[in-house]
LUMGU-305344 format. One record per atom (N, C-alpha, C): residue number from 1; residue in one letter; z, y, x. Coordinates in steps of 0.2 Angstrom, whole numbers, plus 5000, padded with zeros to 4 digits. Example, Ala and Ser with C-alpha at 12.3 -4.5 7.8 and 13.67 -1.06 7.14 Angstrom:
// residues 2
  resi  resn    c3    c2    c1
     1     A  5039  4972  5066
     1     A  5039  4978  5062
     1     A  5039  4984  5066
     2     S  5035  4989  5064
     2     S  5036  4995  5068
     2     S  5039  5000  5064
//
This chain:
// residues 302
  resi  resn    c3    c2    c1
     1     X  4235  5079  4092
     1     X  4229  5086  4091
     1     X  4235  5093  4090
     2     X  4231  5097  4091
     2     X  4234  5105  4091
     2     X  4231  5109  4085
     3     X  4233  5110  4080
     3     X  4233  5115  4075
     3     X  4231  5121  4078
     4     X  4225  5126  4076
     4     X  4228  5132  4075
     4     X  4232  5135  4073
     5     X  4236  5140  4078
     5     X  4240  5142  4076
     5     X  4239  5151  4073
     6     X  4242  5152  4067
     6     X  4240  5158  4062
     6     X  4244  5163  4066
     7     X  4241  5170  4062
     7     X  4241  5175  4066
     7     X  4250  5176  4066
     8     X  4253  5174  4061
     8     X  4263  5175  4062
     8     X  4265  5171  4065
     9     X  4262  5165  4070
     9     X  4266  5160  4073
     9     X  4263  5164  4081
    10     X  4267  5162  4084
    10     X  4267  5164  4094
    10     X  4260  5160  4095
    11     X  4257  5163  4102
    11     X  4253  5160  4104
    11     X  4254  5151  4108
    12     X  4252  5149  4104
    12     X  4252  5140  4105
    12     X  4252  5141  4112
    13     X  4255  5133  4117
    13     X  4256  5133  4123
    13     X  4252  5134  4127
    14     X  4246  5130  4128
    14     X  4241  5129  4128
    14     X  4237  5136  4130
    15     X  4237  5141  4123
    15     X  4234  5148  4127
    15     X  4236  5150  4133
    16     X  4243  5150  4131
    16     X  4247  5152  4135
    16     X  4247  5153  4146
    17     X  4246  5143  4143
    17     X  4244  5142  4151
    17     X  4236  5142  4153
    18     X  4232  5145  4148
    18     X  4226  5146  4150
    18     X  4226  5154  4152
    19     X  4228  5158  4148
    19     X  4228  5163  4151
    19     X  4233  5165  4159
    20     X  4237  5161  4159
    20     X  4240  5161  4166
    20     X  4236  5156  4170
    21     X  4232  5154  4171
    21     X  4227  5152  4174
    21     X  4221  5157  4175
    22     X  4220  5159  4170
    22     X  4214  5163  4170
    22     X  4218  5171  4175
    23     X  4223  5172  4175
    23     X  4225  5178  4180
    23     X  4225  5175  4187
    24     X  4228  5168  4187
    24     X  4229  5166  4196
    24     X  4222  5166  4196
    25     X  4216  5164  4193
    25     X  4211  5161  4196
    25     X  4212  5154  4198
    26     X  4212  5152  4193
    26     X  4214  5143  4195
    26     X  4207  5139  4192
    27     X  4204  5136  4196
    27     X  4197  5133  4196
    27     X  4201  5128  4190
    28     X  4206  5123  4191
    28     X  4206  5115  4189
    28     X  4215  5117  4189
    29     X  4216  5116  4183
    29     X  4225  5114  4183
    29     X  4227  5108  4183
    30     X  4231  5101  4186
    30     X  4233  5099  4184
    30     X  4241  5098  4178
    31     X  4241  5095  4174
    31     X  4245  5096  4169
    31     X  4251  5088  4167
    32     X  4257  5089  4168
    32     X  4260  5082  4166
    32     X  4268  5083  4158
    33     X  4268  5078  4158
    33     X  4271  5080  4151
    33     X  4268  5084  4147
    34     X  4262  5081  4144
    34     X  4257  5085  4140
    34     X  4259  5083  4133
    35     X  4261  5076  4133
    35     X  4264  5073  4125
    35     X  4261  5075  4119
    36     X  4251  5075  4119
    36     X  4248  5076  4115
    36     X  4247  5067  4114
    37     X  4244  5063  4107
    37     X  4242  5060  4105
    37     X  4238  5058  4106
    38     X  4235  5050  4110
    38     X  4228  5047  4110
    38     X  4225  5052  4117
    39     X  4219  5055  4117
    39     X  4214  5058  4121
    39     X  4211  5062  4118
    40     X  4209  5070  4119
    40     X  4204  5073  4118
    40     X  4205  5081  4121
    41     X  4202  5083  4118
    41     X  4200  5090  4124
    41     X  4199  5097  4116
    42     X  4203  5103  4119
    42     X  4203  5107  4115
    42     X  4200  5113  4121
    43     X  4196  5119  4117
    43     X  4195  5123  4122
    43     X  4197  5131  4118
    44     X  4200  5134  4126
    44     X  4202  5140  4126
    44     X  4197  5144  4125
    45     X  4194  5149  4117
    45     X  4188  5152  4121
    45     X  4190  5159  4124
    46     X  4196  5161  4121
    46     X  4198  5167  4124
    46     X  4200  5168  4134
    47     X  4204  5162  4134
    47     X  4203  5161  4142
    47     X  4196  5159  4145
    48     X  4193  5156  4142
    48     X  4187  5153  4143
    48     X  4190  5146  4149
    49     X  4195  5141  4148
    49     X  4198  5136  4149
    49     X  4196  5131  4143
    50     X  4197  5123  4148
    50     X  4196  5117  4141
    50     X  4200  5114  4143
    51     X  4206  5111  4138
    51     X  4210  5107  4141
    51     X  4209  5099  4138
    52     X  4210  5096  4143
    52     X  4208  5089  4141
    52     X  4216  5083  4141
    53     X  4214  5080  4140
    53     X  4222  5074  4138
    53     X  4221  5069  4137
    54     X  4228  5065  4140
    54     X  4228  5058  4138
    54     X  4234  5057  4136
    55     X  4235  5051  4132
    55     X  4244  5052  4130
    55     X  4243  5043  4129
    56     X  4251  5044  4123
    56     X  4252  5038  4121
    56     X  4249  5039  4114
    57     X  4246  5033  4110
    57     X  4245  5032  4103
    57     X  4249  5038  4100
    58     X  4246  5040  4092
    58     X  4251  5042  4089
    58     X  4258  5040  4086
    59     X  4257  5033  4086
    59     X  4263  5028  4082
    59     X  4268  5026  4087
    60     X  4264  5030  4093
    60     X  4273  5029  4099
    60     X  4277  5035  4101
    61     X  4282  5035  4105
    61     X  4286  5041  4106
    61     X  4283  5043  4111
    62     X  4282  5049  4112
    62     X  4278  5053  4117
    62     X  4282  5057  4121
    63     X  4285  5054  4126
    63     X  4286  5058  4134
    63     X  4283  5059  4138
    64     X  4277  5057  4140
    64     X  4273  5058  4144
    64     X  4269  5063  4144
    65     X  4262  5061  4146
    65     X  4256  5061  4143
    65     X  4254  5065  4150
    66     X  4248  5063  4151
    66     X  4243  5069  4156
    66     X  4237  5075  4153
    67     X  4237  5078  4158
    67     X  4230  5083  4156
    67     X  4228  5087  4160
    68     X  4224  5091  4158
    68     X  4219  5096  4166
    68     X  4215  5100  4161
    69     X  4217  5105  4165
    69     X  4213  5114  4163
    69     X  4208  5115  4167
    70     X  4203  5115  4164
    70     X  4197  5117  4168
    70     X  4192  5122  4167
    71     X  4190  5127  4169
    71     X  4187  5133  4169
    71     X  4180  5131  4165
    72     X  4178  5134  4160
    72     X  4173  5130  4155
    72     X  4165  5129  4160
    73     X  4165  5136  4166
    73     X  4159  5135  4169
    73     X  4158  5130  4173
    74     X  4163  5128  4176
    74     X  4165  5121  4178
    74     X  4166  5114  4173
    75     X  4167  5115  4165
    75     X  4168  5110  4162
    75     X  4159  5107  4162
    76     X  4154  5113  4161
    76     X  4148  5112  4160
    76     X  4144  5107  4164
    77     X  4145  5107  4172
    77     X  4143  5105  4175
    77     X  4146  5097  4178
    78     X  4148  5095  4172
    78     X  4151  5088  4173
    78     X  4145  5083  4170
    79     X  4143  5077  4174
    79     X  4137  5075  4171
    79     X  4145  5069  4166
    80     X  4149  5067  4166
    80     X  4150  5064  4161
    80     X  4156  5064  4159
    81     X  4159  5065  4156
    81     X  4166  5068  4152
    81     X  4173  5065  4157
    82     X  4178  5066  4158
    82     X  4183  5063  4159
    82     X  4186  5056  4157
    83     X  4189  5053  4160
    83     X  4191  5047  4159
    83     X  4199  5045  4157
    84     X  4199  5045  4153
    84     X  4209  5045  4150
    84     X  4210  5035  4153
    85     X  4214  5035  4158
    85     X  4217  5029  4159
    85     X  4221  5027  4156
    86     X  4227  5032  4155
    86     X  4233  5028  4153
    86     X  4236  5036  4151
    87     X  4243  5038  4148
    87     X  4245  5041  4149
    87     X  4251  5044  4156
    88     X  4246  5040  4160
    88     X  4251  5044  4165
    88     X  4247  5046  4170
    89     X  4238  5041  4169
    89     X  4232  5045  4173
    89     X  4226  5048  4171
    90     X  4225  5052  4171
    90     X  4215  5054  4169
    90     X  4213  5055  4176
    91     X  4208  5055  4174
    91     X  4203  5058  4180
    91     X  4195  5061  4179
    92     X  4191  5064  4183
    92     X  4183  5067  4184
    92     X  4180  5063  4189
    93     X  4174  5066  4189
    93     X  4169  5064  4194
    93     X  4167  5069  4194
    94     X  4166  5075  4200
    94     X  4163  5083  4197
    94     X  4158  5081  4205
    95     X  4153  5080  4201
    95     X  4146  5083  4207
    95     X  4144  5088  4212
    96     X  4145  5086  4217
    96     X  4143  5092  4223
    96     X  4137  5094  4226
    97     X  4137  5099  4230
    97     X  4132  5099  4234
    97     X  4130  5092  4238
    98     X  4124  5093  4240
    98     X  4120  5089  4245
    98     X  4120  5079  4241
    99     X  4122  5078  4235
    99     X  4121  5075  4230
    99     X  4127  5072  4232
   100     X  4132  5076  4233
   100     X  4139  5071  4235
   100     X  4143  5072  4230
   101     X  4148  5070  4227
   101     X  4153  5069  4221
   101     X  4161  5070  4224
   102     X  4167  5072  4219
   102     X  4171  5074  4222
   102     X  4175  5071  4215
   103     X  4179  5063  4217
   103     X  4182  5062  4212
   103     X  4190  5065  4210
   104     X  4191  5066  4206
   104     X  4200  5069  4205
   104     X  4203  5063  4199
   105     X  4208  5061  4202
   105     X  4213  5060  4199
   105     X  4218  5065  4197
   106     X  4219  5070  4192
   106     X  4222  5074  4189
   106     X  4229  5071  4185
   107     X  4232  5076  4187
   107     X  4238  5075  4181
   107     X  4242  5069  4184
   108     X  4242  5063  4188
   108     X  4246  5058  4191
   108     X  4254  5059  4189
   109     X  4258  5057  4184
   109     X  4262  5056  4183
   109     X  4268  5049  4185
   110     X  4270  5048  4190
   110     X  4272  5043  4191
   110     X  4282  5042  4187
   111     X  4283  5036  4190
   111     X  4289  5036  4185
   111     X  4295  5039  4189
   112     X  4301  5041  4186
   112     X  4306  5043  4193
   112     X  4309  5039  4194
   113     X  4315  5043  4199
   113     X  4318  5039  4201
   113     X  4323  5032  4200
   114     X  4324  5035  4192
   114     X  4330  5028  4189
   114     X  4325  5025  4185
   115     X  4320  5025  4187
   115     X  4314  5021  4183
   115     X  4314  5012  4184
   116     X  4315  5009  4180
   116     X  4313  5002  4182
   116     X  4309  5000  4189
   117     X  4311  4995  4192
   117     X  4305  4993  4198
   117     X  4299  4992  4195
   118     X  4300  4989  4188
   118     X  4292  4986  4186
   118     X  4287  4991  4184
   119     X  4292  4994  4181
   119     X  4288  5002  4178
   119     X  4284  5005  4187
   120     X  4286  5003  4190
   120     X  4285  5007  4194
   120     X  4277  5005  4200
   121     X  4279  4999  4199
   121     X  4275  4993  4201
   121     X  4269  4995  4198
   122     X  4268  4995  4191
   122     X  4264  4994  4186
   122     X  4260  5001  4187
   123     X  4264  5008  4188
   123     X  4261  5014  4190
   123     X  4256  5013  4195
   124     X  4259  5012  4201
   124     X  4255  5010  4207
   124     X  4248  5004  4209
   125     X  4249  5000  4202
   125     X  4245  4994  4202
   125     X  4239  4998  4200
   126     X  4240  5003  4193
   126     X  4236  5005  4189
   126     X  4231  5011  4194
   127     X  4235  5012  4197
   127     X  4232  5016  4202
   127     X  4227  5018  4209
   128     X  4229  5008  4210
   128     X  4225  5006  4214
   128     X  4220  5005  4212
   129     X  4220  5002  4207
   129     X  4214  5000  4202
   129     X  4211  5002  4201
   130     X  4210  5011  4199
   130     X  4205  5015  4199
   130     X  4203  5018  4205
   131     X  4208  5019  4211
   131     X  4205  5020  4217
   131     X  4200  5015  4221
   132     X  4201  5008  4220
   132     X  4196  5004  4221
   132     X  4189  5003  4217
   133     X  4190  5009  4212
   133     X  4183  5007  4207
   133     X  4181  5013  4208
   134     X  4182  5018  4214
   134     X  4181  5024  4216
   134     X  4174  5022  4220
   135     X  4169  5027  4219
   135     X  4164  5024  4227
   135     X  4166  5027  4233
   136     X  4164  5023  4237
   136     X  4169  5024  4242
   136     X  4165  5031  4248
   137     X  4158  5033  4244
   137     X  4156  5040  4248
   137     X  4159  5046  4243
   138     X  4162  5045  4238
   138     X  4166  5051  4236
   138     X  4170  5055  4240
   139     X  4171  5061  4238
   139     X  4179  5064  4243
   139     X  4183  5064  4236
   140     X  4190  5060  4237
   140     X  4195  5060  4231
   140     X  4200  5066  4233
   141     X  4204  5068  4227
   141     X  4208  5073  4226
   141     X  4214  5069  4222
   142     X  4218  5069  4224
   142     X  4225  5067  4218
   142     X  4229  5071  4218
   143     X  4230  5070  4212
   143     X  4237  5079  4211
   143     X  4242  5077  4205
   144     X  4249  5078  4209
   144     X  4251  5076  4201
   144     X  4260  5078  4204
   145     X  4264  5076  4197
   145     X  4272  5075  4200
   145     X  4273  5069  4200
   146     X  4274  5066  4207
   146     X  4274  5059  4208
   146     X  4282  5056  4208
   147     X  4286  5063  4207
   147     X  4292  5061  4207
   147     X  4297  5058  4213
   148     X  4296  5060  4218
   148     X  4295  5056  4226
   148     X  4296  5062  4230
   149     X  4301  5061  4235
   149     X  4303  5067  4240
   149     X  4300  5061  4247
   150     X  4295  5063  4252
   150     X  4293  5060  4256
   150     X  4295  5061  4264
   151     X  4301  5068  4265
   151     X  4305  5070  4270
   151     X  4297  5074  4274
   152     X  4302  5072  4282
   152     X  4296  5074  4286
   152     X  4296  5073  4293
   153     X  4296  5063  4291
   153     X  4296  5060  4298
   153     X  4289  5059  4300
   154     X  4284  5064  4302
   154     X  4277  5065  4305
   154     X  4275  5057  4309
   155     X  4280  5058  4314
   155     X  4279  5052  4319
   155     X  4276  5046  4316
   156     X  4283  5044  4311
   156     X  4283  5040  4306
   156     X  4276  5038  4305
   157     X  4274  5044  4300
   157     X  4271  5041  4296
   157     X  4262  5047  4298
   158     X  4260  5045  4303
   158     X  4254  5050  4308
   158     X  4249  5049  4303
   159     X  4245  5053  4300
   159     X  4240  5055  4295
   159     X  4241  5055  4291
   160     X  4246  5053  4288
   160     X  4251  5054  4280
   160     X  4252  5061  4281
   161     X  4260  5060  4284
   161     X  4262  5068  4285
   161     X  4261  5071  4291
   162     X  4262  5078  4289
   162     X  4259  5082  4295
   162     X  4267  5086  4296
   163     X  4266  5090  4302
   163     X  4271  5093  4303
   163     X  4276  5098  4301
   164     X  4276  5098  4293
   164     X  4277  5103  4291
   164     X  4281  5101  4283
   165     X  4282  5094  4283
   165     X  4285  5093  4277
   165     X  4294  5095  4277
   166     X  4296  5094  4271
   166     X  4304  5096  4270
   166     X  4308  5091  4266
   167     X  4314  5090  4268
   167     X  4320  5087  4265
   167     X  4319  5079  4266
   168     X  4323  5077  4264
   168     X  4324  5069  4267
   168     X  4322  5064  4262
   169     X  4318  5057  4263
   169     X  4314  5055  4260
   169     X  4317  5049  4257
   170     X  4317  5048  4248
   170     X  4320  5043  4246
   170     X  4314  5035  4243
   171     X  4317  5031  4242
   171     X  4313  5026  4238
   171     X  4308  5027  4235
   172     X  4307  5032  4230
   172     X  4300  5033  4227
   172     X  4297  5036  4233
   173     X  4299  5040  4239
   173     X  4296  5042  4243
   173     X  4292  5039  4247
   174     X  4294  5033  4249
   174     X  4292  5028  4252
   174     X  4286  5025  4249
   175     X  4289  5023  4242
   175     X  4283  5020  4241
   175     X  4276  5023  4239
   176     X  4276  5030  4237
   176     X  4271  5034  4239
   176     X  4268  5035  4246
   177     X  4270  5034  4252
   177     X  4269  5035  4258
   177     X  4266  5029  4260
   178     X  4267  5023  4259
   178     X  4265  5016  4259
   178     X  4257  5015  4256
   179     X  4258  5019  4250
   179     X  4252  5022  4245
   179     X  4246  5024  4248
   180     X  4249  5029  4253
   180     X  4244  5035  4257
   180     X  4242  5031  4263
   181     X  4248  5027  4266
   181     X  4244  5023  4271
   181     X  4238  5018  4271
   182     X  4240  5016  4264
   182     X  4235  5010  4262
   182     X  4228  5013  4263
   183     X  4229  5017  4259
   183     X  4221  5021  4258
   183     X  4219  5029  4261
   184     X  4222  5028  4264
   184     X  4220  5034  4272
   184     X  4221  5039  4268
   185     X  4226  5042  4266
   185     X  4225  5050  4262
   185     X  4232  5053  4267
   186     X  4231  5059  4265
   186     X  4237  5062  4268
   186     X  4238  5068  4262
   187     X  4245  5070  4262
   187     X  4250  5074  4259
   187     X  4247  5081  4261
   188     X  4244  5083  4258
   188     X  4242  5091  4261
   188     X  4246  5097  4260
   189     X  4252  5094  4258
   189     X  4259  5101  4257
   189     X  4264  5101  4262
   190     X  4260  5094  4269
   190     X  4265  5095  4273
   190     X  4260  5095  4280
   191     X  4254  5099  4278
   191     X  4250  5100  4284
   191     X  4252  5109  4287
   192     X  4255  5113  4282
   192     X  4254  5120  4283
   192     X  4258  5122  4284
   193     X  4260  5126  4290
   193     X  4268  5130  4291
   193     X  4267  5136  4288
   194     X  4274  5135  4283
   194     X  4275  5141  4279
   194     X  4282  5142  4277
   195     X  4287  5144  4274
   195     X  4293  5147  4270
   195     X  4291  5140  4267
   196     X  4301  5138  4266
   196     X  4301  5133  4263
   196     X  4302  5134  4254
   197     X  4302  5140  4253
   197     X  4302  5143  4247
   197     X  4295  5138  4245
   198     X  4291  5141  4249
   198     X  4284  5140  4247
   198     X  4281  5133  4248
   199     X  4285  5128  4249
   199     X  4285  5122  4249
   199     X  4288  5115  4242
   200     X  4292  5117  4240
   200     X  4297  5116  4236
   200     X  4296  5119  4229
   201     X  4295  5114  4224
   201     X  4293  5115  4218
   201     X  4298  5113  4212
   202     X  4303  5108  4214
   202     X  4310  5107  4209
   202     X  4316  5107  4211
   203     X  4321  5112  4205
   203     X  4327  5112  4208
   203     X  4331  5107  4203
   204     X  4335  5104  4205
   204     X  4340  5098  4206
   204     X  4345  5104  4200
   205     X  4344  5101  4194
   205     X  4349  5104  4188
   205     X  4355  5104  4190
   206     X  4360  5101  4192
   206     X  4367  5099  4196
   206     X  4368  5102  4204
   207     X  4364  5101  4207
   207     X  4365  5103  4214
   207     X  4362  5109  4216
   208     X  4358  5112  4210
   208     X  4353  5117  4212
   208     X  4349  5119  4218
   209     X  4349  5112  4221
   209     X  4345  5110  4228
   209     X  4337  5110  4226
   210     X  4334  5114  4231
   210     X  4326  5113  4228
   210     X  4322  5107  4232
   211     X  4317  5105  4229
   211     X  4313  5099  4233
   211     X  4305  5097  4230
   212     X  4304  5095  4235
   212     X  4296  5094  4236
   212     X  4296  5089  4231
   213     X  4292  5089  4227
   213     X  4290  5082  4221
   213     X  4283  5081  4219
   214     X  4278  5087  4220
   214     X  4271  5087  4217
   214     X  4268  5089  4222
   215     X  4262  5086  4222
   215     X  4257  5083  4229
   215     X  4251  5083  4226
   216     X  4247  5085  4232
   216     X  4240  5087  4232
   216     X  4239  5083  4240
   217     X  4235  5076  4236
   217     X  4232  5070  4240
   217     X  4223  5071  4242
   218     X  4223  5069  4249
   218     X  4215  5067  4250
   218     X  4213  5063  4254
   219     X  4207  5061  4256
   219     X  4206  5057  4261
   219     X  4207  5060  4268
   220     X  4209  5057  4273
   220     X  4212  5060  4280
   220     X  4204  5062  4282
   221     X  4200  5059  4281
   221     X  4192  5061  4283
   221     X  4188  5066  4278
   222     X  4193  5069  4275
   222     X  4190  5076  4271
   222     X  4195  5081  4271
   223     X  4201  5081  4276
   223     X  4205  5085  4278
   223     X  4202  5092  4278
   224     X  4197  5093  4281
   224     X  4192  5100  4284
   224     X  4192  5101  4278
   225     X  4191  5099  4273
   225     X  4188  5102  4265
   225     X  4194  5107  4264
   226     X  4201  5105  4266
   226     X  4207  5109  4261
   226     X  4208  5115  4267
   227     X  4208  5118  4263
   227     X  4210  5127  4267
   227     X  4218  5129  4267
   228     X  4220  5127  4261
   228     X  4227  5128  4262
   228     X  4230  5127  4255
   229     X  4238  5124  4253
   229     X  4241  5121  4250
   229     X  4248  5125  4251
   230     X  4251  5127  4245
   230     X  4257  5131  4243
   230     X  4258  5132  4237
   231     X  4265  5133  4235
   231     X  4269  5132  4230
   231     X  4266  5139  4229
   232     X  4266  5139  4221
   232     X  4265  5147  4218
   232     X  4273  5149  4214
   233     X  4277  5154  4215
   233     X  4284  5155  4214
   233     X  4282  5161  4209
   234     X  4276  5165  4207
   234     X  4275  5169  4204
   234     X  4272  5168  4199
   235     X  4270  5160  4198
   235     X  4265  5158  4190
   235     X  4270  5157  4186
   236     X  4269  5157  4178
   236     X  4276  5157  4173
   236     X  4270  5151  4168
   237     X  4274  5146  4169
   237     X  4268  5138  4165
   237     X  4276  5137  4159
   238     X  4281  5138  4160
   238     X  4286  5136  4153
   238     X  4290  5129  4155
   239     X  4288  5126  4163
   239     X  4291  5122  4164
   239     X  4297  5122  4170
   240     X  4300  5117  4172
   240     X  4305  5117  4176
   240     X  4302  5115  4182
   241     X  4296  5114  4184
   241     X  4291  5114  4190
   241     X  4287  5119  4192
   242     X  4287  5120  4199
   242     X  4284  5127  4199
   242     X  4275  5123  4202
   243     X  4271  5129  4199
   243     X  4263  5128  4202
   243     X  4262  5126  4209
   244     X  4260  5120  4212
   244     X  4256  5120  4218
   244     X  4247  5123  4218
   245     X  4247  5125  4224
   245     X  4239  5129  4222
   245     X  4235  5123  4229
   246     X  4231  5121  4229
   246     X  4227  5120  4233
   246     X  4219  5121  4231
   247     X  4219  5125  4238
   247     X  4210  5127  4241
   247     X  4207  5124  4244
   248     X  4201  5123  4242
   248     X  4195  5119  4244
   248     X  4190  5122  4246
   249     X  4186  5118  4252
   249     X  4180  5123  4254
   249     X  4175  5118  4251
   250     X  4173  5118  4244
   250     X  4168  5114  4242
   250     X  4164  5118  4238
   251     X  4157  5114  4236
   251     X  4153  5120  4234
   251     X  4150  5114  4227
   252     X  4152  5115  4219
   252     X  4150  5112  4216
   252     X  4142  5113  4214
   253     X  4139  5107  4212
   253     X  4132  5107  4211
   253     X  4128  5112  4204
   254     X  4126  5116  4208
   254     X  4122  5121  4203
   254     X  4119  5115  4196
   255     X  4118  5123  4191
   255     X  4117  5118  4184
   255     X  4108  5117  4188
   256     X  4103  5114  4185
   256     X  4097  5114  4186
   256     X  4094  5119  4181
   257     X  4090  5123  4184
   257     X  4086  5128  4182
   257     X  4082  5125  4175
   258     X  4079  5127  4171
   258     X  4074  5126  4166
   258     X  4068  5129  4168
   259     X  4063  5123  4168
   259     X  4055  5126  4169
   259     X  4052  5131  4166
   260     X  4049  5137  4169
   260     X  4044  5140  4166
   260     X  4039  5139  4168
   261     X  4034  5140  4162
   261     X  4029  5141  4161
   261     X  4025  5147  4161
   262     X  4018  5147  4164
   262     X  4015  5154  4164
   262     X  4013  5157  4156
   263     X  4013  5163  4154
   263     X  4011  5163  4147
   263     X  4004  5168  4148
   264     X  3997  5165  4144
   264     X  3992  5169  4143
   264     X  3991  5171  4139
   265     X  3989  5178  4140
   265     X  3988  5182  4132
   265     X  3982  5182  4130
   266     X  3981  5180  4123
   266     X  3975  5179  4120
   266     X  3973  5185  4114
   267     X  3967  5189  4116
   267     X  3966  5193  4112
   267     X  3962  5192  4107
   268     X  3966  5190  4101
   268     X  3963  5188  4096
   268     X  3957  5192  4092
   269     X  3960  5198  4091
   269     X  3955  5206  4089
   269     X  3949  5204  4094
   270     X  3946  5202  4100
   270     X  3943  5203  4102
   270     X  3938  5198  4097
   271     X  3938  5191  4094
   271     X  3933  5188  4091
   271     X  3929  5192  4087
   272     X  3931  5197  4083
   272     X  3928  5202  4079
   272     X  3921  5202  4081
   273     X  3919  5204  4087
   273     X  3914  5206  4091
   273     X  3910  5200  4091
   274     X  3902  5201  4089
   274     X  3897  5196  4091
   274     X  3899  5193  4097
   275     X  3897  5196  4101
   275     X  3896  5195  4108
   275     X  3900  5190  4110
   276     X  3906  5192  4109
   276     X  3913  5187  4108
   276     X  3914  5183  4107
   277     X  3912  5180  4101
   277     X  3913  5176  4096
   277     X  3906  5169  4097
   278     X  3902  5174  4098
   278     X  3896  5169  4101
   278     X  3897  5165  4108
   279     X  3900  5168  4111
   279     X  3902  5167  4117
   279     X  3909  5160  4117
   280     X  3911  5164  4113
   280     X  3919  5157  4111
   280     X  3916  5152  4109
   281     X  3912  5153  4104
   281     X  3906  5145  4100
   281     X  3906  5142  4106
   282     X  3900  5146  4110
   282     X  3897  5141  4114
   282     X  3901  5137  4120
   283     X  3908  5140  4120
   283     X  3912  5137  4125
   283     X  3916  5130  4123
   284     X  3919  5132  4117
   284     X  3921  5127  4112
   284     X  3918  5122  4112
   285     X  3909  5122  4110
   285     X  3907  5118  4108
   285     X  3905  5114  4116
   286     X  3904  5115  4120
   286     X  3902  5112  4128
   286     X  3910  5108  4129
   287     X  3915  5111  4127
   287     X  3922  5106  4130
   287     X  3922  5098  4123
   288     X  3919  5102  4117
   288     X  3920  5097  4112
   288     X  3914  5091  4115
   289     X  3906  5092  4118
   289     X  3903  5089  4120
   289     X  3908  5084  4126
   290     X  3910  5086  4132
   290     X  3912  5084  4137
   290     X  3917  5079  4135
   291     X  3921  5080  4128
   291     X  3927  5076  4127
   291     X  3925  5070  4123
   292     X  3919  5073  4120
   292     X  3917  5066  4114
   292     X  3914  5062  4118
   293     X  3912  5054  4117
   293     X  3909  5051  4119
   293     X  3901  5052  4116
   294     X  3897  5050  4122
   294     X  3889  5052  4116
   294     X  3887  5049  4110
   295     X  3889  5041  4111
   295     X  3887  5037  4106
   295     X  3892  5037  4100
   296     X  3897  5043  4100
   296     X  3899  5044  4093
   296     X  3897  5047  4090
   297     X  3895  5045  4083
   297     X  3893  5048  4077
   297     X  3895  5056  4075
   298     X  3891  5059  4074
   298     X  3893  5064  4072
   298     X  3900  5065  4065
   299     X  3905  5067  4064
   299     X  3909  5065  4057
   299     X  3905  5068  4052
   300     X  3907  5066  4045
   300     X  3905  5069  4040
   300     X  3909  5073  4039
   301     X  3904  5080  4035
   301     X  3910  5085  4034
   301     X  3909  5086  4025
   302     X  3914  5086  4024
   302     X  3914  5084  4016
   302     X  3920  5091  4013
//
């Protein structure tokens, strides 16, 4: 949990991130390596965002953890709370117009290239399980750090890679490409033509070479919803990964309007007039006679 910082301490990290998201007008942001215990949420009232997270238990060493920040105006439209699956996967289901839904697997955080194969297999098994339990009619958006380089061989991976990939593919990249092929997903980072520095998200600490590790995946059938995906070099998040921004052409379901009832004004003061009072008593007596059955005895007056 995050304790409220006092006035003598620097503003906590979640508040700094929320203010930066507000400056960039980001609706939903995926976060990796959150490192908070268990699961929970925290509202940053000043910036207008809510942080949701999923991590390891408080008794375990917390080196991972995932979460996302969402504008409060969008959080109020959720029909159910976000689901914390593990310290590497968290998801939510956002209602859209025309009875559609968008299931977002946010802050997916895959094992690194040096992780043992069993950990990688376990991660993709879990992700497959959650995708298989997602309604087939839902739009799907997967955001996160896959610790993978997918390269630019769009001919070999038609439908998955676009013509504007970057770099070479590695073993983790092949795992991601095979996963996308299986579920007919497209890596949107590769479909827009732009300068290389707007594609890469992480710099290797020794070689100083920039690589693309953070991806936005959508169903191939919903690719028309994606307007643009690019890296944001101006964003400041106190991390060694740069922010990837994806613009989508989607409309969330509006909040239902409260029913309004007409207000009838009653002039109580007019009852002081004998004519009005007599007419009211006659009308009331008539209504009561219509409601009460004829054989109903007159109640005693005490």
